[in-house]
C-alpha positions in Angstrom: 4.6 -10.0 79.3 7.9 -10.9 81.1 6.3 -14.2 82.2 5.1 -14.7 78.6 8.6 -14.1 77.2 10.1 -16.5 79.8 7.7 -19.2 78.8 8.9 -18.8 75.2 12.5 -19.0 76.4 11.5 -22.1 78.4 10.2 -23.6 75.1 13.4 -22.7 73.4 15.5 -24.6 76.0 13.3 -27.6 75.7 13.1 -27.6 71.9 16.7 -26.9 70.8 17.6 -30.6 70.7 14.3 -31.3 68.8 13.8 -28.7 66.0 15.8 -25.8 64.7 12.6 -24.2 63.4 10.8 -24.3 66.8 13.8 -23.2 68.7 14.5 -20.3 66.4 10.9 -19.1 66.5 10.6 -19.4 70.2 13.9 -17.6 70.9 13.1 -14.7 68.5 9.7 -14.2 70.0 11.1 -14.5 73.5 13.8 -11.9 72.9 11.4 -9.6 71.1 8.8 -9.5 73.9 11.5 -9.4 76.6 13.0 -6.3 75.0 9.6 -4.6 74.6 8.8 -5.2 78.2 12.2 -3.9 79.3 11.7 -0.8 77.2 8.4 -0.1 78.8 10.0 -0.5 82.2 12.8 1.9 81.1 15.5 -0.7 81.7 17.2 -0.5 78.3 20.2 1.5 79.7 23.9 0.6 79.3 23.9 -1.7 82.4 21.1 -3.7 80.8 23.4 -5.1 78.1 26.3 -7.3 79.4 29.7 -6.7 77.9 29.8 -10.2 76.4 26.8 -9.3 74.3 28.6 -6.4 72.6 31.7 -8.5 72.0 29.6 -11.3 70.6 27.8 -8.9 68.3 31.2 -7.5 67.3 32.1 -10.8 65.8 29.5 -10.2 63.1 29.7 -6.4 62.9 33.4 -6.7 62.2 32.4 -8.2 58.8 31.0 -4.9 57.6 34.3 -3.3 56.6 35.1 -6.4 54.5 31.8 -6.1 52.7 32.7 -2.5 51.6 36.2 -3.5 50.7 34.9 -6.2 48.4 31.8 -4.4 47.2 32.5 -4.8 43.5 32.6 -8.6 43.8 29.0 -8.8 44.9 26.2 -9.3 42.3 23.3 -9.9 44.7 23.4 -7.5 47.7 20.3 -9.0 49.3 22.1 -12.2 50.0 24.8 -10.3 52.1 22.3 -9.7 54.8 20.0 -12.7 54.3 22.2 -15.7 53.4 25.7 -14.7 54.6 27.5 -15.1 57.9 26.6 -11.6 59.0 22.9 -12.5 58.8 23.5 -14.7 61.9 24.1 -11.7 64.1 20.6 -12.0 65.7 21.7 -15.2 67.5 23.8 -13.1 69.8 20.5 -11.7 71.2 20.0 -15.0 72.9 22.4 -13.7 75.5 20.0 -11.0 76.7 17.0 -13.1 77.9 19.2 -15.9 79.2 21.4 -13.5 81.0 18.6 -11.7 82.8 16.2 -14.7 83.4 19.0 -16.7 85.0 19.7 -13.9 87.5 16.2 -14.4 88.9 16.3 -17.2 91.6 12.7 -18.4 90.9 13.2 -18.5 87.1 16.6 -20.2 87.6 15.0 -23.2 89.0 12.6 -23.5 86.1 15.6 -23.1 83.7 17.3 -26.0 85.4 14.1 -28.0 85.0 14.0 -27.2 81.3 17.6 -28.2 80.9 17.0 -31.5 82.6 14.3 -32.1 80.0 16.5 -31.1 77.0 19.4 -33.1 78.3 17.2 -36.2 78.6 15.9 -35.6 75.1 19.5 -35.4 73.8 20.3 -38.7 75.5 17.2 -40.6 74.5 17.1 -39.4 70.9 20.8 -40.0 70.5 20.7 -43.5 71.8 17.8 -44.4 69.5 19.6 -42.9 66.5 22.6 -45.1 67.0 20.5 -48.1 65.9 18.4 -46.5 63.2 19.6 -46.2 59.6 17.2 -43.4 58.9 17.3 -39.8 60.3 14.9 -39.5 63.2 13.9 -35.8 62.6 13.2 -36.4 59.0 11.4 -39.7 59.8 9.0 -38.1 62.2 8.4 -35.0 60.0 7.5 -37.5 57.1 4.8 -39.0 59.3 6.9 -41.9 60.6 7.9 -43.2 57.2 11.0 -43.1 55.0 10.4 -41.6 51.6 12.4 -42.3 48.5 15.5 -40.2 48.3 15.6 -39.4 52.0 19.1 -39.0 53.4 20.2 -42.0 55.5 22.5 -42.1 58.5 26.3 -42.5 58.3 27.1 -46.2 58.9 29.4 -46.5 62.0 30.2 -50.2 61.8 29.4 -53.5 63.4 29.7 -53.0 67.1 29.8 -56.3 68.9 27.5 -57.9 66.3 25.0 -55.0 65.9 24.9 -52.5 63.0 25.3 -49.0 64.3 25.2 -45.4 62.9 26.7 -42.1 63.9 24.0 -40.6 66.2 22.5 -37.3 65.4 19.4 -37.4 67.6 16.7 -35.2 66.1 19.2 -32.8 64.4 20.4 -32.6 60.8 24.0 -33.7 61.1 26.0 -35.8 63.5 28.5 -33.0 63.8 25.8 -30.5 65.0 24.7 -33.2 67.5 28.3 -33.5 68.6 28.4 -29.8 69.3 25.2 -30.1 71.5 26.7 -33.1 73.3 29.8 -31.0 74.1 27.8 -28.1 75.4 25.9 -30.4 77.8 28.4 -33.1 78.8 31.0 -31.2 80.8 28.4 -29.5 83.1 26.5 -32.7 83.7 29.6 -34.6 84.7 30.9 -31.9 87.0 27.5 -31.5 88.6 27.3 -35.2 89.3 30.8 -35.3 90.6 30.2 -32.4 93.0 26.8 -33.7 94.2 27.3 -37.4 94.2 27.8 -37.8 98.0 24.5 -36.0 98.7 22.5 -38.3 96.4 20.4 -41.1 97.7 21.3 -44.6 96.5 18.7 -44.6 93.8 19.8 -41.2 92.5 23.4 -42.4 92.5 22.4 -45.3 90.3 20.3 -43.2 88.0 22.9 -40.5 87.5 25.7 -43.0 87.0 23.6 -44.7 84.3 22.8 -41.3 82.8 26.5 -40.3 82.5 27.5 -43.7 81.3 25.0 -43.6 78.4 26.0 -40.0 77.7 29.6 -41.0 77.4 28.7 -43.9 75.1 26.8 -41.4 73.0 29.7 -39.0 72.7 32.0 -41.9 71.7 29.6 -43.1 69.0 29.1 -39.6 67.6 32.8 -39.8 66.5 33.2 -36.0 66.6 36.9 -35.9 67.5 36.8 -32.1 67.5 34.3 -32.2 70.4 36.4 -34.8 72.2 39.2 -32.3 72.2 36.9 -29.5 73.3 35.6 -31.6 76.2 39.2 -32.4 77.2 40.0 -28.7 77.1 37.0 -27.8 79.3 38.1 -30.3 81.9 41.7 -29.0 81.8 40.7 -25.5 82.6 38.3 -26.8 85.3 41.2 -28.8 87.0 43.5 -25.8 86.6 41.1 -23.3 88.2 39.9 -25.6 91.0 43.5 -26.7 91.7 42.4 -30.3 91.7 45.2 -32.7 92.7 46.1 -34.4 89.4 47.7 -37.3 91.3 44.3 -38.4 92.4 43.0 -38.8 88.9 46.1 -40.1 87.1 45.7 -43.7 88.3 42.0 -44.2 87.4 42.5 -42.4 84.0 45.6 -44.4 83.2 43.8 -47.6 84.1 40.8 -46.7 81.8 43.2 -45.9 78.9 45.1 -49.2 79.4 41.8 -51.1 79.2 40.6 -49.1 76.3 43.7 -49.4 74.2 44.9 -52.8 75.4 41.6 -54.7 75.1 38.8 -52.9 73.4 40.8 -51.0 70.7 42.2 -54.2 69.2 38.8 -55.9 69.0 36.6 -53.1 67.8 36.5 -51.6 64.3 34.6 -48.5 65.4 37.3 -47.5 67.9 40.0 -48.2 65.4 38.2 -45.9 62.9 38.0 -43.1 65.5 41.7 -43.1 66.2 43.4 -44.9 63.4 41.9 -42.9 60.5 42.7 -39.6 62.1 46.4 -40.5 61.9 46.6 -41.5 58.3 45.6 -40.1 54.9 42.3 -41.1 53.4 40.5 -40.5 50.1 37.5 -39.6 52.2 39.3 -36.8 54.0 39.5 -33.6 52.1 40.9 -31.4 54.9 44.2 -30.9 53.0 42.4 -29.0 50.2 40.0 -27.2 52.7 42.9 -25.9 54.8 45.3 -25.2 52.0 43.0 -22.9 50.1 41.6 -21.3 53.3 45.1 -20.2 54.0 45.5 -19.0 50.4 42.4 -16.9 50.9 44.0 -15.3 54.0 47.4 -14.7 52.4 45.8 -13.0 49.4 43.4 -10.9 51.5 45.1 -10.4 54.9 43.5 -7.1 55.9 39.8 -7.2 54.9 39.3 -10.8 53.9 37.2 -11.7 50.9 33.8 -10.6 52.3 30.8 -12.4 53.9 29.2 -15.0 51.7 32.2 -15.3 49.4 34.3 -18.0 51.0 32.9 -20.9 48.9 33.3 -18.9 45.7 36.9 -17.8 46.3 37.9 -21.2 47.7 36.6 -23.0 44.6 38.6 -20.6 42.3 41.8 -21.5 44.1 40.9 -25.2 43.8 40.3 -25.0 40.0 43.6 -23.2 39.5 45.3 -26.1 41.2 43.4 -28.7 39.2 44.7 -27.1 35.9 48.2 -28.0 37.1 47.4 -31.4 38.7 44.6 -33.2 36.8 44.8 -36.1 39.1 43.3 -34.2 42.0 40.2 -33.1 40.1 37.8 -35.5 41.7 39.0 -34.9 45.3 38.9 -31.2 45.0 35.5 -31.3 43.3 33.9 -33.3 46.2 35.7 -31.2 48.9 33.1 -29.4 51.1 33.9 -25.7 50.8 31.0 -24.1 52.6 33.3 -23.1 55.4 36.9 -23.5 56.5 36.3 -26.2 59.1 37.9 -23.8 61.6 35.8 -21.0 63.2 38.7 -18.5 63.6 40.2 -19.2 60.2 36.8 -18.8 58.6 36.1 -15.5 60.2 39.6 -14.3 59.2 39.1 -15.5 55.6 35.9 -13.5 55.2 36.4 -10.6 57.6 40.1 -10.1 57.7 42.2 -9.0 60.7 39.3 -7.2 62.4 37.2 -10.4 62.7 40.2 -12.4 63.7 41.0 -10.1 66.7 37.4 -9.7 67.8 36.9 -13.5 67.8 40.0 -14.0 69.9 38.9 -11.2 72.3 35.5 -12.9 72.7 37.1 -16.1 74.1 39.8 -14.3 76.1 37.2 -12.1 77.8 35.0 -15.1 78.6 37.8 -17.2 80.0 39.2 -14.2 81.9 35.8 -13.9 83.8 35.8 -17.6 84.4 39.3 -17.5 86.0 38.6 -14.3 88.0 35.3 -15.2 89.6 35.3 -17.3 92.8 31.7 -18.5 92.4 31.2 -20.6 89.3 28.2 -22.4 87.9 29.8 -25.4 86.2 26.6 -26.3 84.4 27.6 -24.2 81.4 31.3 -24.9 81.4 30.7 -26.9 78.2 30.7 -23.6 76.2 34.5 -23.9 76.2 34.3 -27.2 74.3 33.1 -25.1 71.3 36.3 -23.1 71.5 38.6 -26.0 70.8 36.0 -27.9 68.8 35.7 -24.9 66.6 39.4 -25.2 65.6 38.5 -28.4 63.6 34.9 -27.7 62.7 32.7 -24.5 62.3 30.3 -24.7 65.2 29.7 -21.0 65.5 28.4 -21.0 61.9 26.0 -23.9 62.7 22.6 -22.6 63.8 21.8 -25.8 65.6 24.9 -25.3 67.8 25.2 -21.5 67.9 21.7 -20.8 69.3 22.1 -22.9 72.5 25.7 -21.8 72.7 24.9 -18.1 72.9 22.1 -18.8 75.4 24.5 -20.8 77.5 27.0 -18.0 77.3 24.4 -15.6 78.7 23.6 -17.9 81.6 27.3 -18.6 82.3 28.1 -14.9 82.3 25.1 -14.1 84.5 26.7 -15.9 87.4 30.0 -14.0 86.7 28.6 -10.5 86.7 27.4 -10.0 90.3 29.8 -7.2 91.2 28.0 -3.9 91.3 29.3 -0.4 91.5 27.2 1.7 93.9 27.8 5.4 94.4 27.4 7.1 97.7 25.9 10.5 97.9 28.4 11.9 100.4 31.4 10.8 98.2 33.2 13.5 96.2 33.4 13.3 92.5 37.0 12.3 92.7 36.3 9.4 95.0 33.5 8.2 92.9 35.7 8.4 89.8 38.4 6.3 91.4 35.9 3.7 92.6 34.2 3.6 89.2 37.5 3.2 87.2 38.7 0.6 89.6 35.5 -1.3 88.8 36.1 -0.9 85.1 39.7 -2.1 85.4 38.4 -5.2 87.2 35.6 -5.7 84.8 37.6 -5.4 81.6 40.9 -6.9 82.8 42.1 -9.7 80.6 43.8 -12.4 82.6 47.3 -13.2 81.4 46.6 -17.0 81.8 43.5 -16.7 79.7 45.4 -14.9 77.0 48.2 -17.4 77.1 45.8 -20.4 77.0 43.6 -19.1 74.2 46.6 -18.0 72.0 48.5 -21.2 72.8 45.6 -23.5 71.7 45.1 -21.4 68.6 48.8 -21.7 67.7 48.5 -25.5 68.3 45.5 -25.7 66.0 47.2 -23.5 63.4 50.2 -25.9 63.5 48.1 -28.9 62.9 46.2 -27.0 60.1 49.5 -26.1 58.4 50.8 -29.7 58.6 47.7 -31.0 56.9 47.6 -28.2 54.4 51.2 -28.4 53.2 51.9 -32.1 53.6 52.7 -34.1 50.4 49.1 -35.1 49.6 49.5 -37.9 47.1 46.4 -39.6 45.8 45.5 -42.6 47.9 43.8 -45.1 45.6 41.1 -47.5 46.8 42.1 -51.1 46.7 39.7 -54.2 46.8 40.9 -57.7 47.5 39.2 -60.7 48.9 41.2 -60.4 52.1 41.4 -57.0 53.7 44.8 -57.7 55.2 46.2 -57.9 51.7 45.4 -54.3 51.0 48.4 -53.0 52.9 50.6 -55.2 50.8 49.2 -53.8 47.6 49.4 -50.3 49.0 53.2 -50.7 49.2 53.4 -51.5 45.5 51.7 -48.1 44.7 54.4 -46.5 46.9 57.2 -48.0 44.7 58.0 -50.9 47.1 58.6 -54.5 46.1 56.4 -57.1 47.9 55.9 -60.8 48.0 52.3 -61.8 47.4 50.8 -65.2 48.3 50.5 -67.4 45.2 47.4 -69.1 46.7 45.5 -65.8 46.4 45.8 -65.7 42.6 44.2 -68.9 41.5 41.4 -67.7 39.2 40.1 -64.5 37.6 37.8 -64.0 40.6 40.9 -63.4 42.7 41.8 -60.3 40.8 42.9 -57.1 42.6 40.9 -54.0 41.8 42.5 -50.6 42.1 40.8 -47.3 41.5 42.0 -45.6 38.4 41.4 -42.2 36.7 38.5 -40.2 35.4 37.1 -40.4 31.8 37.4 -36.7 31.3 40.0 -34.0 31.6 39.5 -30.6 33.3 40.1 -27.4 31.4 37.8 -24.9 33.0 35.1 -27.3 31.9 35.1 -31.1 31.4 36.6 -32.4 28.2 36.4 -36.0 26.9 39.6 -37.9 27.2 40.6 -39.3 23.9 44.1 -40.7 24.6 44.9 -44.1 26.0 45.1 -44.9 29.7 48.7 -45.8 30.6 50.0 -48.0 33.4 53.6 -48.7 34.3 54.8 -51.9 36.0 58.3 -52.5 37.3 59.8 -55.9 38.1 63.1 -56.3 39.9 65.9 -58.0 38.1 66.6 -60.2 41.1 63.0 -61.5 41.3 62.9 -65.1 42.3 59.4 -66.0 41.2 58.2 -63.3 38.8 54.8 -63.4 36.9 55.1 -63.8 33.2 51.9 -61.9 32.2 49.1 -59.8 33.6 45.4 -59.7 32.6 43.8 -56.3 33.1 40.0 -55.9 33.4 38.3 -52.5 33.1 35.4 -51.3 35.3 33.2 -48.2 35.1 32.4 -46.5 38.4 30.3 -43.4 39.3 32.1 -40.2 40.2 29.5 -38.3 42.3 30.1 -37.2 45.9 28.9 -40.1 48.0 28.7 -37.9 51.2 26.2 -35.6 49.5 24.0 -38.2 47.9 24.4 -40.7 50.8 24.7 -43.7 48.5 27.6 -45.8 47.2 29.1 -45.6 43.7 27.7 -48.2 41.4 30.3 -50.1 39.3 30.0 -52.4 36.3 32.5 -54.5 34.5 33.1 -53.4 30.9 33.4 -56.0 28.1 37.1 -55.3 27.8 40.1 -57.4 28.7 43.8 -56.7 28.1 46.7 -59.2 28.4 50.3 -58.1 28.5 53.6 -59.9 28.9 55.7 -58.8 31.9 59.5 -58.5 31.6 62.2 -57.5 34.1 62.6 -53.8 34.7 60.0 -51.3 33.4 56.9 -52.3 31.5 54.6 -49.7 29.8 51.0 -50.7 29.0 48.5 -48.7 27.0 44.8 -49.4 27.4 43.1 -48.0 24.3 39.4 -47.3 23.5 38.2 -47.4 27.1 37.4 -43.7 27.4 33.9 -42.3 27.5 32.3 -40.7 24.5 29.7 -38.8 26.5 29.9 -35.0 26.7 29.7 -33.4 30.1 28.9 -29.7 30.9 29.5 -29.9 34.6 30.9 -32.4 37.1 29.8 -35.2 37.7 27.4 -35.4 34.7 28.5 -38.3 32.4 31.9 -38.5 34.2 33.1 -41.9 35.4 36.1 -43.6 36.8 38.0 -46.3 35.0 39.1 -48.8 37.6 41.3 -51.7 36.9 41.4 -55.3 38.0 44.7 -57.2 37.8 45.3 -60.9 37.6 48.9 -62.2 37.5 50.0 -65.5 36.1 53.0 -67.5 34.8 54.8 -67.7 38.2 55.7 -71.0 39.9 52.5 -71.9 41.8 54.4 -74.4 44.0 56.2 -71.5 45.7 54.5 -69.8 48.6 54.8 -66.3 47.2 55.5 -64.6 43.8 57.1 -61.2 43.1 54.5 -58.6 42.8 55.5 -55.7 40.4 55.4 -52.1 41.3 52.4 -50.4 39.8 52.4 -46.7 38.7 49.4 -44.9 37.2 51.4 -41.8 36.7 49.8 -38.4 37.5 46.5 -39.1 35.7 46.9 -42.5 34.0 49.2 -40.8 31.4 
């Protein structure tokens, strides 16, 4: 039966990049038969269970006090143990077969072979998915066809003349795939580095090609959280191995100079990866996610809000804010609130201080063992990429990442648990006790450097989180012009700045500038039809040298659903409405009447639309190169 359970475990290692269903089933069965066989062999004693297993299990068991503390808030108790975070406790059991199988030298070789297969699957499926607009896993399960309504890939941009997409291999999301890449990449690269001189010429070429393609795959995946996680894994590797940094500074600096000096300026995908992370965006809802996650913690600091209640409580905080700021209704409504996008903050939100401390202890204990042991199997060092990556995503809550993660933890810890305490019969009880307690002190000692590193990186992530949560998050409106470089100019007018706009770019109505407006409904616990006029203010400086004399405003209707959920763009149509207003110096107030919707809505986004506005300016001197563009102000909600 032990061989049978190992074959199931082997199937799990091969299948986790392919199918969450197959990998879950094979791991559950492997663990079940492994425990049955161990019970029959009378091996289920305290030493059978590694300490990291109990600490991992503690992450989920620490949620139990929060459930009792919030008992009266639950209406369906079955979901607590079937659809909540605590129901994932079983994944910790992946540590047991992986921990014991990896100790066996014969089985270890087979495990390495299985990992080579799974890493190859990750690479091949990932590279293919870069160039396929459909999702590979869904495509194959549908019988190699794309059905109506199937979710498409996220477009990644035109990369040197070829359409590309964020790779997700055979998994469901590109972020899950990023977590898998992080688990695999670090160990692969260190293995190749340490063994490169021993390889034949052919192996050197093949492994170099493998790591090059894997690096390209990680770049295209665009999971910046995993990029940080991989960086952290290499930092602790360099620190422990006392690698001379001077030897790697020059090549790394050279690569960065080439990257930023040549490739960055010429490639949109790279600009997207780094540029958009440094600026606000209407597509980035992290401000609302983090702000209300912290509100949950501040309002429930001891026990949290309870498992399976994060989304509900988070939404309540969001709706309270919308009552005060109508203009943020759309952005808060499409904000994903299934989790906190931060593993530690999420567990604190739902489990309180107990979950927070256990989760920190888990990583401190794991890193302490890594620093303490002289012999290290670097193949599983990628588990630490999930630590930092989990400060900007929720990887531990993702089955597709958590399953292989806990299996990797078991194998990683297996190599770090070789010290055994053996009693000698001629020893006195006192001597035995001293030896045993010395062993326990060694075993459970938390390294100061591990504590400092873990807490330091948490404080860093918390600082970033607070900056995003409490920054002045003004609405960034979408702007459409014929020339993309003109958008930055128009953006300044929305920030109350005066600009000079080229007269040549306002020759006909087709040259109009379209700016996203406001919703057709108000929010007051439920959608209410807006019945008052939309208002726009324009301000023209007294010292304008070439001011426009009038403005024509065109009205567009645009969908208001969440594009990321439906994976399709908003449709927009031009309404048969046109307004013309004279523009004078100083402030101008324009009212656009009768453009609201008359359709009732029970829930967002049913019958709810945007009113976007196209602007065409005229009456300026066309012989001059530029005209004075007025400041445009939509108010808080086009009021």
